[in-house]
Steps between C-alpha positions, in 0.01 A plus 500: 500500500675808382278785605198435724397863475475483123283185516268640752465820294430294179245281681318814631482633148384173359231423761297807570163478655343632189662246266399221736141626516495529118622142462249370742221688334599344164478138638224549760223346292700183422605481875140529611381238253767252604428562866123441447581181317727376770256575780216327317725192469587523870130523600411201280786300645399592858141397439614166368725448808208585726282247315767235533531572873119497558476168322747363754344663802768752583376748753519864388733586791765270333476650156797733516793252472322323216442826314856599562618174351266562199634855449856364495422237237296755307810728488717217378243374246497862347869503444586400154827321600308273750278227349483125467733301724661812631168628618410159646830493695456857631135419597618201692747712691223746586271212602770368733556835645140573575447141633788556737321818618195292594284500186350166389713357217202335338315829481807671362542224238129540400555878448813431291331236293145639463554869484832522323505162317850433626584135583743341728855529352666190358736318729 
């Protein structure tokens, strides 16, 4: 780093509040549409998880860890680099983690299989 003062000065010129605001204004509609799509997908996923838990008699006071588990798999499943066997192995790690925290492994497996259509990884 030759001159920190020069770098800071250039950064301040490059990133003014007005320029940032103009950039955000340009992409706002696309950001809002993607956010709405993502939240719709989350709500649909949560409803499927609740139905899966209701079918297995899980009391509503125990929903939180199962929904947290589902949110983590949802996040993984939306990443382009994680699919197939990689997603199955990551889901298994998450299942083991939440089972170790006291959640019922059979209910976690049902959420993984029925809501996300992710099977047990190959041995």
